[in-house]
C-alpha positions in Angstrom: -2.7 -90.0 38.7 -5.5 -88.1 40.4 -3.0 -86.5 42.7 -0.8 -85.4 39.8 -3.8 -84.0 37.9 -4.8 -82.0 41.0 -1.3 -80.6 41.4 -1.3 -79.6 37.7 -4.6 -77.9 38.1 -3.3 -76.1 41.2 -0.2 -74.9 39.4 -2.3 -73.7 36.4 -4.5 -71.8 38.8 -1.5 -70.1 40.4 -0.2 -69.2 36.9 -3.6 -67.8 35.9 -3.9 -65.7 39.1 -0.3 -64.4 38.7 -0.8 -63.6 35.1 -3.9 -61.4 35.8 -2.4 -59.8 38.9 -5.0 -61.2 41.3 -2.6 -62.7 43.8 -1.1 -59.3 44.4 -4.4 -57.6 44.7 -4.9 -54.8 47.2 -8.3 -54.4 49.0 -9.6 -50.9 49.4 -12.1 -50.4 52.2 -14.2 -47.3 51.6 -15.7 -46.0 54.8 -18.2 -43.1 55.3 -17.6 -41.3 58.6 -19.6 -38.3 57.4 -23.0 -37.5 59.0 -24.6 -37.7 55.5 -24.6 -40.1 52.6 -21.8 -39.8 50.1 -21.6 -41.4 46.7 -18.0 -42.5 46.1 -16.9 -42.3 42.5 -14.1 -44.4 40.9 -12.1 -43.9 37.8 -9.5 -46.3 36.4 -6.6 -45.3 34.2 -4.8 -47.0 31.3 -7.6 -49.5 30.7 -7.4 -50.9 34.2 -10.4 -52.7 35.8 -13.3 -50.5 36.8 -13.7 -50.8 40.6 -17.0 -50.7 42.3 -18.9 -50.4 39.1 -17.7 -46.8 38.8 -19.8 -45.5 41.7 -22.3 -46.3 44.5 -24.0 -44.9 47.5 -22.5 -45.1 51.0 -24.7 -44.2 54.0 -23.3 -42.7 57.2 -21.3 -45.3 59.1 -21.3 -47.8 56.2 -18.2 -49.3 54.6 -17.6 -51.5 51.5 -14.5 -53.5 50.4 -13.4 -53.1 46.8 -10.6 -55.5 45.6 -8.1 -54.3 42.9 -5.6 -56.2 40.8 -1.9 -55.6 40.9 -0.8 -52.7 38.7 -4.2 -50.9 39.0 -4.1 -47.1 38.8 -7.0 -44.7 39.3 -8.8 -42.4 41.7 -11.5 -42.2 44.2 -13.6 -39.3 45.4 -16.8 -38.5 47.3 -19.9 -37.0 45.6 -22.5 -35.1 47.7 -26.0 -34.0 47.3 -26.8 -36.7 44.7 -30.3 -37.6 43.4 -30.5 -40.6 41.1 -33.5 -42.4 39.6 -33.9 -46.2 39.5 -31.8 -46.3 36.3 -28.9 -44.4 37.9 -29.5 -41.2 36.0 -29.2 -38.0 38.0 -26.7 -35.4 39.3 -24.7 -34.4 42.4 -24.1 -31.0 44.0 -20.4 -31.7 44.2 -18.1 -34.2 42.5 -20.6 -35.0 39.8 -19.7 -37.5 37.0 -22.9 -37.7 35.0 -24.6 -40.6 36.7 -24.4 -43.1 39.5 -21.8 -45.2 37.6 -19.0 -42.8 36.7 -17.5 -43.0 33.2 -15.3 -39.9 33.8 -13.8 -38.0 36.6 -15.5 -35.9 39.2 -16.3 -32.3 38.2 -14.1 -29.9 40.3 -13.9 -28.8 43.0 -13.4 -32.3 44.4 -11.0 -33.9 46.9 -9.2 -36.8 45.1 -7.5 -40.0 46.3 -5.0 -41.2 43.6 -3.4 -44.6 43.5 -0.9 -46.6 41.3 -0.5 -50.1 42.7 2.7 -52.2 42.2 2.4 -55.2 40.0 3.2 -57.5 42.9 3.6 -57.5 46.6 7.2 -56.5 46.5 6.7 -53.4 44.3 5.8 -50.1 45.8 2.3 -48.6 45.6 2.1 -44.8 45.1 -0.8 -42.9 46.6 -1.8 -39.4 47.5 -4.7 -37.1 48.5 -5.0 -34.2 46.2 -6.5 -30.7 46.5 -5.2 -29.7 43.1 -8.8 -29.9 41.8 -10.2 -28.2 44.9 -12.0 -29.6 48.0 -15.4 -30.9 48.8 -15.1 -33.6 51.5 -12.3 -34.5 53.9 -10.6 -37.8 53.0 -8.0 -40.0 54.7 -6.0 -43.0 53.4 -4.6 -45.4 56.0 -2.4 -48.4 54.8 -2.4 -51.7 56.7 -0.3 -54.8 56.5 2.3 -53.4 54.2 6.0 -52.6 54.4 8.0 -49.5 53.8 7.1 -45.9 54.7 3.4 -46.6 54.5 2.3 -43.1 55.6 -1.1 -41.8 56.4 -2.3 -39.4 53.7 -5.2 -37.1 54.0 -7.1 -33.9 54.6 -8.9 -34.1 57.9 -9.7 -30.3 58.1 -13.0 -28.9 57.0 -11.8 -26.5 54.3 -15.4 -25.5 53.4 -15.7 -23.7 56.6 -12.5 -21.7 56.0 -12.8 -21.3 52.2 -12.1 -17.8 50.9 -15.2 -16.1 49.5 -13.8 -16.0 45.9 -13.3 -19.8 46.0 -16.6 -20.8 47.5 -19.2 -23.0 45.8 -22.6 -22.8 47.5 -25.8 -24.8 47.4 -28.9 -23.4 49.2 -26.7 -20.8 50.9 -24.2 -23.3 52.3 -20.6 -23.8 51.2 -20.4 -27.3 49.8 -17.0 -27.1 48.1 -13.9 -24.9 47.8 -12.4 -24.3 44.3 -8.7 -24.4 43.5 -7.2 -21.0 42.6 -6.6 -22.4 39.1 -10.3 -23.3 38.6 -11.3 -19.9 40.0 -8.9 -17.6 38.1 -7.6 -19.7 35.2 -4.2 -18.0 35.1 -0.8 -19.6 34.4 0.5 -18.6 37.9 -2.2 -20.7 39.6 -2.5 -23.5 37.0 1.2 -24.1 36.5 1.0 -23.5 32.7 2.7 -21.3 30.2 5.7 -19.5 31.8 4.8 -21.2 35.1 4.9 -24.8 33.7 8.0 -26.1 35.6 8.6 -26.7 39.3 11.0 -23.8 39.4 8.5 -21.3 38.0 5.3 -22.6 39.6 5.7 -22.0 43.3 3.2 -22.0 46.2 0.7 -19.2 46.3 -1.3 -17.7 49.1 -4.2 -20.0 48.2 -2.2 -23.2 47.9 -0.5 -22.3 51.2 -4.0 -22.1 52.8 -4.7 -25.6 51.6 -1.3 -26.9 52.7 -1.5 -25.4 56.2 -4.9 -27.0 56.7 -3.9 -30.4 55.2 -0.1 -30.8 55.4 0.0 -34.3 53.8 -2.2 -33.5 50.8 -1.2 -32.1 47.4 -1.9 -28.4 47.4 -0.8 -27.5 43.9 0.6 -29.3 40.8 4.3 -29.5 41.9 3.7 -30.3 45.6 5.3 -33.7 45.3 8.0 -33.8 48.0 5.6 -33.8 51.0 2.5 -35.3 49.4 3.4 -38.6 47.5 3.3 -41.7 49.7 4.6 -45.2 49.1 4.0 -48.6 50.6 4.4 -52.2 49.4 2.0 -55.1 49.7 -0.7 -53.1 51.7 -4.4 -52.9 51.9 -5.9 -49.4 52.3 -8.8 -47.8 54.2 -10.2 -44.7 52.5 -12.3 -42.7 55.0 -14.5 -39.9 54.0 -14.8 -37.2 56.8 -12.0 -38.8 58.9 -11.8 -37.7 62.5 -8.0 -38.1 62.8 
């Protein structure tokens, strides 16, 4: 009888885990290869679980593992130049979200990592690194243990050092971020709105080409899907800030 009860409890545990998507969880390893502290922010979509409490500090050389359930969707980004009090109140020079624990997205310009995980290990995950909201810190995404294309996605180049003057965001005289052309000029041509709201009418511009040439595997503008969306099934992912390759 005891053996049968144990088996029933085991099967119920499996059912519970499968129901809530925990068996098919992916593990995100966030790694800081920058020479300075970054404060990763996380934002979950469609009522999905909040990862990492919404945000935390990550010192140079440090890493942290953040598990996610199957079907999770959301984004990660790095904040820089942050100053928080003991209650988590404060601001950041780039990527700010109103506090240590983010309740909204990072204020542009900011480099984004975007994910939609499959509901189980057989379904594809979709992921990308996006410069549509501009750039503040280099980011790389490397899958491990998965199947399928499983491409590396990222922006290794330091776009702040090559940012056009009209797109620069400065703090204490140094360029800390590079705006998107949409954010800088707010015109349909650059924002893919109005008469430019379709893939046929919103084409690459000199600014998006600059981003694309520097970071070929990252989204450079709203309709840059073909060369920027990556897929992999059943993988874990390492997200590196300031990747070296």
